[in-house]
N, C-alpha and C positions, 0 to 999 in steps of 0.2 A: 527674248522678251524684253523690251526698254520699259522700264518702269517710269510712270507719270505719276507724280504726287502733287496735289493741289494743298497748300498750307493757306487756310482762310481763316478771317474772325479777327486778326490781330491788326495792330497798327503796323505798318511797313515802311522803313525808313529808306527813301530813294535819295538820290543825288539832289533832286530838285524840291524836297521836302518830306513830310509825312503824308501817308495815306492811310486814314482811318478805315476799318473794315477792308483791307487789302486783301490781295491774293497774290501768292507767289507759286507758280508752276514750275516744278522741277522734272526734267525728262532726261533720263539717264544720269550724266555728270553735269548737267549744263543747266542754266535757267531758261525754260522756254518761253515764259511770259511772266509778267509783272505789272502791278497796277490796282485799281479799284476791283473789289469783287462784284460780279454781277448781282443784281438784286435777287435774293431767294430767302425764304422761310428760314429761321433758326434751325439748325441741323440738318438742312438740305443742301446739296451741291447745285451747281450749274446744272439744268435738265439735261443739256448736251453732254455733260460729262459722267452721268450715271447716277444711281441712287447712293444714298448713305445711311448709315444707322443713326437715327436722331439722338439716341442716348450717348453715342461717343464720337460721331463725327467720321468713322471710318468706313471704308466700303463694307456694304453688307452682302456676304457671301451668297446669301440665300436668294437675293434679287440679283446682284450683280452678273451671276454666271448667264443671265438673260440679256444682259447689256453687253453690246459689243465693245463699247470703251473699256468695260470692266474687264473683258477678257483679253484685252490688250495689257493689262496690268495698269490700271487705273485705280487711284484711291485718293481719298480726301482725308484731311486732318484738320479739325476745327481748333483753333486757338484762341478763345475768347478772351478779350482782356489783357493780351499779351502784346509784345514787341518782337517784331523780325528786324533783324539788323545785320549788315555784312559780317562774315567772318573776320576776327581781329588778325593784324599784321603786326608782328613784333620785330623790330630791328635789332633788339639787343636782350639777348637771354643766354645765360650761361648752363642752365640746368633745372632740374625739377624732380620732384618725386623720388628724392634720395639719391639721383644721379646726376653725372656732370658730364658735359661735352668734352671737358679736358681730360677725362679718363682715356679717351682716345679708343673706345670701343664701340661697335655697332649697338650691342645690348644696352649699354649704359645711355648711350643717345637716343635710341627709341625710347626707353622708359622716360626720359626728359621730354621728348616730342609728344608722347602719349599723355602725359600729365598737362601739358599745356594745352593741348587739343581739348582734352576734357573741360578746360575752362575757356573756352571759345576761340584760341588762337589757331586758326586754321593754316596761317603761313608764318614761318619765322626763319630769322637767321640763327647760325648756331654761333655763339661767342666764346672764343677762348680766352684764356688768362695767361697773363705774363709768364714765360717758361724758357727753357733753353731753346735755342733755334732749332735743333734737330729734334727735339721733342716736339715742337709747334708744327714742324713739318710732317711728322708722324700723324699727329692729330688730324692735320689737313688732309692727309691721304685717306684716312677713314672717314672724315666727314664729307670729303668730294663725292664719295661712292652714295651716299645716302642723298646728296644734292641730285646726282644724276638719276637716281632712282624716284625722284619727286617727293620725298620725304622733308626735305629742307628747301629754302629757296636761296641758300648761299651761307657763305662763312664770312663772319666778322671776326678780325684779329685785333683784339685789344690789348696792346703791350707787345712786345717789350720796349716800344720806341715812345716811352712816356717819361714825363718829369720825375725825377726822385724828389723834388719838394711837393709833389701832389700825387705821390703814388697810390694812396688809397690802401685798397686790399691786395696791392701787387707786391711781389716779393722784391724788395729794394735791391739785394744783391744782383738779381737777374735783369736789371733795366739796362739799356744800351741806348746811345744815339741812333737816329734813324739813318744809317748808311744805306744809301740808295741800292748799293748790292744786296744788303740784306733783306731789305724791302722787296727786291725782285726776286730773291730767292723764295719767300713765302709766298708771294702771288703766284710763282711758276708751281711750287709743290701743291697747290690748290686745283691745278689743272683746269683753270678756266671758272671756277666756282666761288673765288674770293670776291666779295660784293662790297666789302667797306673794312678800312683799316683806321684804327683810332691811333694818332700820334700828337706829340707836343711839337709844334711847327717851330718854336723858337730854338730848339737843340741843335746842334751842328748836323748838317744835312736835311734838316726839316723841310726846307722849302723845296730843294730839290726833289725828296721824297713825295712831297704833295703834288708836284708837277708828274712825277713818274706814275703815281697812281691814277691821276686824272687822265694822263694819255693812255692807260692801260685799262680804262672803263670800271677802275675800281673807285668806290667813294672815299674820299679823303676827310675824316672826321676830326676836328680839334677837340682834345680832351685830356683829362689829366695832365693839365698844362700850367705853367706860369707865366704864360705869355702876357704882353702887354697888349692894349689897345692897338697900337701901332702895328705890332708884329702879327696881331691876328688879322688885322687887314691886309697885309701882305700875303698871307697864307689863303686868304679868300681870293685874292686876286691870282694866286697861283693855282687855284681849282679846288681849294677845300669847300664843301657844301654842306657839311653836316657839323653840329655840335653835339658831342657825346655827353649825354646828361647835363643839360645845361644848369648851372649854378654850382654843381657838385664837382669836387676834384679840379677846381680852378678858382683863381682870385676872386674875391666878392667885389660887387658893383659898388664903387665908391665915386664921391663927386668930384674928385680931382684926379683920381686914377681909374678911369671907367673898366680898364682891363678887357679881357676877351668877352666878356658878358654882353656888353654894350655893342662891341663890334658884330658878334655873331646875330644879336637880335635886330640889329638896324639893317642888315644886308638882306635884300629880297631873294638872293641866290640861296641862303642857308636855312636848311630844316634843322629845327631844335629837338632835341630829345627831352622829355620829361617823365620823371619817376613819379606819380602820383599816389604814392601809399601812406600820405600824411607823416611820414619819417623824414625823407629826404627833402622835402621841400614845404615852406610855410604856404598857405593857401594864397597870401598876397603876392608872392612871387609867382605862382602859377597864373594868377589874374593877370600881372605885369607880362608875362610872356604871351599869353593869348591877346592881350590888348595891343601889344607893339607888333607881334608876328601873325597872329590870326591862326584859325584852325587849319588853313591850307599850308603853314610852315610849322606847324607843331605836330611831334609823332609822339604819343603815349608808348613808352616802353616798359618792361619790368625790372631788366638789369637782374633777374632772377638767378639765384644759386640754387644748388642742390635741394635746400630745404623748402623751396616752394612746393606747396601742397601737401607738406609735412608737419608733425610736431615739433616742439622746442628741442633742442638736443646739440650735438657736434657733427660738423659735416666738413669734408674736405672742400676746398676751392682752389685748384691748380695745386702748387706745392704747399697750401697753407692751410690751416684748420680754423674753422669758423664756428663761435658757440651762438647758437639762437636762442633769445630769452624773449619771450612774449611778442614773437613774430619778427624781432629785429636781429639782424646778423651782424655779428662784429667778429673782427679777428681777435683770436683767443691768447695769443703768444708772440714775442718777438717784437723788434723794434716799432712795429705798427699796431701794436696791441690796443684795442678798443676801437679801432677804425671801422666805420660802417663797411660792411663787406657785401656789396649788393643788395638784394632784396629778397624776401619771400613772396613777392607779390604775384599775383596772376591779372591778366588784363581784365576778366570778367569784375573783379573787385575794384579795379582801377576806374571801369566805365561806372560803375555804380556809385562810386565816390565823388567823380566829376559831376554827376548829375545831382545827386540827393545832398551833397554837401557842400562842393564848390559852387554850384549854382549854374553849371554850363548848359547850354541847350543840347537836347538829345543830338539834332543834325550836326552841330559843330564837334561833338563829341564822336560821333560815328566818322566824321572827316579825320579827327586826329588818330582815332583807333584803327582805320582801315584805309581809306582813301589816299590819304598823305603819303604814309609810308609805302603803299603800293606804288603809288606814283613815283617816288623816290628810288625804288628799286627796278623801275621801268616794266612793271608787270601789270600795270592798271589796265591792261587789256583783258586781262583773265580774272583779275581778283579785287578786292577793294571797294566795290559797290554792288548793289543788287540791280543787274541790268542783264537784258537778253543777251544769251549767247556766251556769258561769262560763267565761270566754274559755280556750281552750286555749293558755295561756302558761306553759311548762315549762322547766326545764334538767335535762339529764341529766350526771350527774357519775359518775366511775369510784370505786373503792374508795377511792382515795387523795384523793378530791375535787377531781380536777382536771376541767374542763368537757370533756364530749365531745359536747354536743347542745344545742341551742336551739330550741324551737318556740314561735312567736308566733301565736296565732288560728289554730291548726290546720295551719299550714304550716312547715315545716322552714327556720329560719335556717342552722344548722348541723345536719347531718345525723349521728346518733351513730355511733360506730365501735368500740364497747366490744367485749370478747371476739375 
């Protein structure tokens, strides 16, 4: 039996705008219909779709047995006052729920995946942390299996090919220049599942590695870099198309030395990641990025480590230890002690902050959360927007933009409890 579910009564965010009192119909794992709901009295479904219980908006078993549509597994769920938006797509996440992708085990990886799914991220890359090349290869072998199983959208290698001057939460002793042979080794160990690699293009071998990645179909991301404006332009010309957490772990934007920020913002070929947690970016910098690049070139990310979805305390981040206080993660010891170490952010919180604090519109926030990263990954034909034929990945929010439900491929991860 194929289950058909009608989600009604909410504002539905489509690529072309918001539909008040919209309806999304899910059939199996796909979106079967989307748009304005047919005229019906409150608590009632479309007469052609069977009866509903007026008190709850769910199919009424007592009446539905006589209805052929209900017999085919049809039901309705009324979500008055809420919002339905596409499932979020995170390009950059290291862990969550007390677990880390860098642990290199399926169990820890699935804990992190489930944690972020419960906060609306239905599609994600698994990001690694700088480590020994052999250890990173081992991690990639495990993560590639989860990609092949459909649990992840790919692997993002962040380090070790980054600048020691902008290493942030990466172990300085493990950093190295991006020798193309080493870059190729990591890509090959991922067995076709490597989707992005962050590197500092100014380092020896940087431009050659950018070209290698681009030729291999892997996104080359400029990040953790001490690059100049001119060197960054060279990297973009060589094939770099992503800015890893723009503004963070790179030279600041200055009037005589614009650095990588200006080069990355001004080029239409580059998608810029932003961590919207209130700690990594001043709201004015967020506004600058949206003003210059626009929602079609901005991708909200979490850069979350294992403490996402957890309480304050100490957590591992690759070979390093992180202490979380009041939700902010910092390296707890060694030469980089005190450096911000990723985030504890989840994308539902980033969404709410964007709309209620930063003043972004809902439609442009949805693009930055879903459509833009999906297009960058080359999977916009399946996810990233609410359109017929795409995966039934969606998030239900209440009228204050707090998460109330998450559906992935037609199955509820978090069942909505609106109204």
